[in-house]
N, C-alpha and C positions, 0 to 999 in steps of 0.2 A: 216409071216407078222408082228406079234407082236414084234419079235426081231428087225426087221428093223425099226419099229415105235419108239422103245425105243432108238435106235442109233441116229435117226434123232432128237429126243427130246434132247438128251445129247449135240449134236453139236449145236443146237439152243441156249441152255442155255449158252454154252461156248462162242459163238459169242456175245451174249448179254452182258456177263460179261466183255469182252475186248472191248466193244464199237464198234463192227463192224456192228452189225445189225442195222436196222432202217435208219439213216441219213447218212450213209457212214462212212469212217475211221475217228477216233478221236484219239487225243493224250492221253497219260496217265494222270490221274488227278494230279494236283499239290498238294504237301504236305499241309496239313491243319494247321492253327493256327501258321504259321511261320511269323515273322515280315519282310515283304519285304521292303527294303529301297525305299524311294521316288526317282523319277527320277532326274537326274542332267540335267539342261536345259541351262547352261551358260558356257560351256567349251569355253575358248577363248585363244588367244595367244599374247605374247609380245616378241619383239626381243630386247635383252639386251646383250651387249658385243659380238654381232655376234652369240648368242645362242638363240634358241627358248625356251621361258618360257611358258608352258601350265598351266592354272589355272582354277579352278572352285570352286563354293560354296559348302561347306561340308553339305550334307543333315542332317537335324535334325528330320525329320518325316518319318514315313513309308507311304505306299500307302493309308492307311486308315486315315492318319492325326494324328495318335498317336505319342507320343514321341519315337524316335528311340534310344534305349539304348545299343544295342549290335553291333554297326557299328565297323567293324574290319579293313576295308581298301578299296582299289579300284583296279580294273583291268583295265589297259589302253591298248587299241588296236591301232595299227598304220597301215596305208595302204599307199603304194607308187604307185600312179596311173601311173606315168611315167615308173615304173618298171613292170607294169602289175601284181602287187601283191595285193591280197585282204587283208582284215583286219587280222592281226596276233598279238599275244601277244607282247606287247612292254615293259611294266613294271607292276609289281604287288606291290602296296604300302601297307605295313602293319603298321598301326598307332602305334602299341605298340613297334615297333623297333626304332621309332624316328630317322630315317635316310632315305636319298633318297628323301626328300621333305622338304618344308618349308611352314609354315602356317602364314599368315599375313592378318589382316583385314577380317577374316572370310573365306578367300580363301586358298586353298591348291595349292602350286606351285611345278612343276617338270620341268626338262629340257631335251632337246634333242639337241645334238650337232653333230649328224650323219646325216647331210643334204647336198644335192648337189645343186648347183645353177641351176635353170631352171627346177627342178623336182617338181612334185606335191605330197603333203602329206596330209593325212587325219587322224583324231584322234577321238576316242570314249572312253567313260569311263563308267564302271559298278561299282556301290557300292557293297560291300560285307559285310555280317554279320559274326559273330563269328561261326555260324552254317554252313557257306558256302553258304548261300542263296544269289543269285545275283539279284540286281535290274535291271530295264530296262536300255537299252543303252541310253546314253546321246545324246544330239545334236551332230552333226558332225562338227568339226572344220577343215577347209581345208586351205592350204596355198601353194603358189608357191614360192619356196625359191629363194631369190635374194641376190646380193652382198650388203654388208653393208659399210658405210663410213669408211675411214681410221682414225686413231687417230688424233685429232687436233694438230696443230703446235703452237709453241710459248707460251705454257701454263706457267704462272707465278703466284705466290701468294705473297702477301705483308700483313704483320700483322699491324693493327692499334689498337686503343683503343677499346677493347671488340669486335673486328670484324676482318675478313680476307677478303681481296679483291683479287679475282681471275680474270685474264685476259688471252686471247688467240687470235690467228689470226683467224678471221672469214672468212669462205668461202661462196660464193654465193649459195643460195638455201639450206643451211644447218641450222639446229637448234642445240641446245646444252643442255645437262643435266649435272648437277653437283651433285656428290654424296659425302657425308661425311662418311668415312669408320670407322667402329668400329671393334676392334679386335675380331675375332671369330664369327662375325655376318655379313652375306651378306646383303648389302644395296639394297633392292628391289626397293625403291622409292628415287628419287632425292630430294635434299633439296629445289630446285626451284619448285614451284607449277605447272608450265607449262613449256614446252620447251622454251629455250631462243633464241630470234632472235638477241640478241646483242653479243658483244665480251667480256662481263664482268659480274661478279656476286659478290654480297657482302653478306657474311654470318655473321650475327650480333648476339648480345646477348651471346657472348662467354666469356670464362674465360681467363683473361689476364695471360700470361705466360704458359698456357697449350698448348701442341702441338696437332694439329688436322691434319688428313690426308684426302686428297680429291682425287677424280678422275673425270676428265672432259671427256665427250664422245660426239661425233658428232651424229646427228640424221637426217635421210632423210625421207621424206614423200613419200611413194610409195603404190599404191593400197589401199589407205585408211588406211594404218598402219604406225606406226613409226618404222623405221629400225635403231636401235642404234648399232654403232660399238664399238670396243674396245677403252679404254680410256687411258689417261695419268695421272699417279699418282704423287702427290707431297704433301709435308707437310709444315706447317707454324704455327706460334703461334701469337696470338694477343699481341700487345705491347702498353703499355701506353707511348706515346711520349710527354705527357704534363708534364712539370716540376712543382715542388711545387712553392708556392709563396716565394718571397725573405723574409728572416727573418727581423723582425722589432724591434725597440727599442733597438738598440745596445748601450751598455754602457761599459766603461773601468774604472778600478780603480787600482791605483798604491799603492803597499805596500812594501816599501823598494826596493828589487830587483825582485819583482814579479808584474805582471799585470794580473788582473782578468777581463776577457771579459764575459759579459752576454747579453742575448737577450730574446725576448719573444718566447715561444714555438709555433711551427706551428700546424695546426689542420688536415692536410691531412691524410686520413686513411692508405695510402701506404707509409708514410714517413719512410725513413731508418735512417736518421740522419743529421749531419751538418758537414761542412768543415769550418775551420777558417784560414784566410789568414792574414799575417802581411806584411806591407810595411815599409821598413827602408832603407834610403839612396838610394831611387829610385828602390830598388829590392823587388819583391814580392815573399814570401815564404809561401807554404802551411804548416801549423803547425801540423796537425794530419795525421797519416797514414791510419786510418780507420774512417768512419763516427762516429761522437760523438752522443751518445744517449741523453745526457742531454744538456740543453741550457746554457752551461757555459764552459769556458776554462781558465786554469791557465798557464800563460807563465812564466816559471822560468828561462829561458835562454835569457835574454834581450841583445840586441846588444849594441855596443858602438855608440850611436847615440843621438842627442839632443832630438828628438821626433820620435815616431812611430805611425802608424795607423793600425787599424784592420777592416776587414769586414768579413761577414759570408754568406755562401750559404747553402741552404737546398737540400738534395738528397733523391730521392724516391727509391723504391725497384727495379725499372727498370733502374736505373743509370741516370735518368734525373736530372740535376743540375739546380737549380734556378738561377736567376740573382743575382748579388751582392747586399748585403744590403748596406745601407749607411755606410760610413767610420766613425769610432770613433778614434779621435786623442788624444794622451796623451803625455805630455812632460816628458822626462826621466832625462834630465840634464838642470838645470836652470842656466842662466848666472849670 
């Protein structure tokens, strides 16, 4: 009897140790003193260029509210309801690798382009620490994939002073987004603050002469979301189409077989130089091949004429030429 009693006691202690005795079966205790990331509650989706962009806020606190210092990445799960497939691993994002994701305005973005029209998809995200501890699952984002608009037609760009004007053919029930592209950086956000219901957009505050590249995409509103299709790319550069003021105070002075033409200097910051024109016997001749930097010109090759006249124009760095200055007439041969 004593031997049986001892065996019963050992079994009882063992059951208590593994949490089976008392209130029924229990799970193994969680590791202690590990910083568990706080939950992600704002997983959302955007459709850009016909691709699903998933995004969420990067957690900065653990479940106790303390600063989270060892966040290593995220495990993203995907479910295809139409395929009768439950949640399966979709992507594992490691922050130190700095690839496969984009961070903008405090949110992390990843993409999914393996989607079929009419199918239902759901996504969840778990944050991970460097020790491998996973936080709770995020909210579930669900979407039924639909067709996106085709690229807009008739897209054109025209450069003006410090701005570029973009136009396109507008279709009924569609909105539009305009993106300014930067080499090596994907533009997550359009330059227009809200989708455009018009057929034009003006991007201002630009640098004259610099080439800018754009993409215009059509947007449809479906199921409370903006479905943005692929776009049309084109480039343009702002152009200063305003000519300088006409030069003033034109004077001519004859010295033997030479005529010196002078005028007052222009003040435009983009001034390139001046052109000098001579009129003799009813014919107008441009005297210089390249714009003159100084406000004077010496004519050493005078024509056989009783008198000649000169006028000057100003030219800016964009090739805009001013109106003619007043003519200055000088007598070459006296009667």
